C-alpha positions in Angstrom: -21.9 -3.9 -4.3 -23.0 -0.5 -3.0 -21.9 2.6 -4.9 -22.2 6.3 -4.6 -21.7 8.7 -7.6 -20.6 12.3 -8.1 -20.9 14.0 -11.4 -18.3 16.6 -12.3 -18.0 19.0 -15.3 -15.4 21.2 -16.9 -15.6 24.2 -19.2 -12.3 23.4 -20.9 -12.2 19.7 -22.0 -8.6 20.0 -23.3 -7.2 21.2 -20.0 -9.9 20.4 -17.5 -10.5 21.9 -14.0 -13.3 19.7 -12.7 -16.1 21.1 -10.5 -18.9 19.2 -8.9 -22.2 19.4 -10.7 -24.2 17.0 -8.5 -23.6 14.5 -5.7 -25.8 11.5 -5.6 -28.4 11.5 -2.9 -28.5 7.8 -2.4 -26.2 4.8 -2.1 -27.3 2.3 -4.6 -27.0 -1.5 -4.7 -25.7 -2.4 -8.2 -24.9 -5.9 -9.5 -22.5 -4.9 -12.3 -19.1 -3.1 -12.3 -18.4 0.3 -10.9 -17.6 1.6 -14.3 -20.9 0.3 -15.7 -22.7 1.9 -12.8 -20.9 5.2 -13.6 -21.9 4.9 -17.3 -25.6 4.3 -16.3 -25.6 7.2 -13.9 -23.9 9.6 -16.4 -26.2 8.5 -19.3 -29.3 9.1 -17.2 -28.1 12.5 -16.1 -27.2 13.5 -19.7 -30.6 12.3 -20.9 -32.2 14.5 -18.3 -30.0 17.5 -19.1 -30.6 17.0 -22.9 -34.3 17.2 -22.4 -33.9 20.4 -20.4 -31.6 22.0 -22.9 -34.0 21.6 -25.8 -36.0 24.5 -24.4 -33.3 27.1 -24.9 -32.2 25.9 -28.3 -28.6 25.4 -27.3 -27.5 21.7 -27.8 -26.2 20.0 -24.8 -22.6 19.0 -25.5 -20.8 16.2 -23.7 -17.5 16.2 -25.6 -15.5 18.9 -27.4 -14.6 18.8 -31.1 -11.6 16.6 -30.3 -13.6 14.0 -28.3 -12.5 15.2 -24.9 -15.2 14.8 -22.2 -16.9 17.8 -20.6 -18.4 15.5 -18.0 -17.3 12.6 -15.8 -18.7 10.6 -13.0 -16.7 9.4 -10.0 -17.9 6.2 -8.4 -17.0 5.1 -4.8 -17.8 2.2 -2.7 -20.2 3.3 0.1 -22.1 1.7 2.9 -23.2 4.7 5.0 -24.6 8.0 3.7 -21.5 10.0 4.7 -18.9 7.2 4.4 -17.7 7.2 0.8 -14.4 5.4 0.1 -11.8 6.6 -2.3 -12.8 6.6 -6.0 -12.8 3.3 -7.7 -13.9 4.3 -11.1 -13.9 7.5 -13.2 -16.0 7.4 -16.4 -15.9 10.3 -18.8 -18.7 11.3 -21.1 -16.4 10.0 -23.9 -16.6 6.5 -22.5 -20.3 5.8 -22.4 -20.3 2.8 -24.8 -20.3 -0.6 -23.1 -16.7 -2.0 -23.4 -16.0 -5.4 -25.0 -16.3 -8.5 -22.7 -12.6 -8.7 -22.1 -12.4 -5.1 -20.8 -15.6 -5.7 -18.7 -13.8 -8.7 -17.1 -10.9 -6.4 -16.3 -13.2 -3.9 -14.7 -14.9 -6.7 -12.7 -11.6 -8.1 -11.5 -10.4 -4.6 -10.5 -13.6 -4.0 -8.5 -13.3 -7.3 -6.7 -9.7 -6.5 -5.8 -10.5 -3.0 -4.6 -13.5 -4.3 -2.6 -11.4 -7.0 -1.0 -8.8 -4.3 0.0 -11.7 -2.2 1.4 -13.0 -5.1 3.5 -9.5 -5.9 4.7 -9.0 -2.3 5.8 -12.4 -2.3 7.6 -11.5 -5.6 9.3 -8.2 -4.2 10.4 -9.9 -1.2 11.9 -12.4 -3.5 13.7 -9.7 -5.8 15.0 -7.6 -2.8 16.2 -10.6 -1.4 18.2 -11.3 -4.9 19.7 -7.7 -5.4 20.7 -7.5 -2.0 22.3 -10.7 -2.6 24.2 -9.5 -6.1 25.3 -6.2 -4.5 26.5 -8.1 -1.9 28.5 -10.0 -4.7 30.2 -6.7 -6.2 31.4 -6.0 -8.9 28.8 -2.3 -9.5 28.0 -0.8 -8.3 24.8 0.9 -11.6 24.1 -2.2 -13.6 24.7 -4.2 -11.3 22.4 -1.5 -11.5 19.7 -1.7 -15.3 19.8 -5.5 -15.2 19.7 -5.6 -13.1 16.5 -2.9 -15.2 14.7 -3.0 -16.0 11.7 -5.3 -13.1 10.8 -2.4 -10.8 11.6 1.2 -11.4 12.7 2.3 -10.9 16.3 4.2 -7.7 15.4 1.2 -6.3 13.7 -1.1 -7.2 16.5 1.3 -5.6 19.0 1.5 -2.5 16.9 -2.3 -2.3 16.7 -2.5 -2.4 20.5 0.2 0.4 20.8 -2.2 2.8 19.0 -4.1 3.3 22.2 
């Protein structure tokens, strides 16, 4: 899957108001879960910041004294540079350890479900555009509704064509 990440931070981990620290420049192809991608991105960023913070003598803190995260990464599906879907995973700096296999399986199943929903939504948009274009070329609504069945029901197909 292709992911995009945004790293956010807060100054008050107990009652966070998140602000964007950095937005990923690239969309990355990644073979594991969105949560694992988020952990990897956040760990790499923390490693870089830790190396920079050694110069000023102040330790780089990722969690407060109660274990609340100062940092989090938001992961989204993305295929185009400016086309980022809703967030699919949020990983805090308190969740950097790899989860047990059973929780990893839950994350993978969640990603598969969300990705299927994304593909379904994109297919609906494509179908709606195609139906509208076919109607504009003079094809009958009932014939088009029959043509797209069973992908969508007749009422849904007719509703898609009314959007024009």
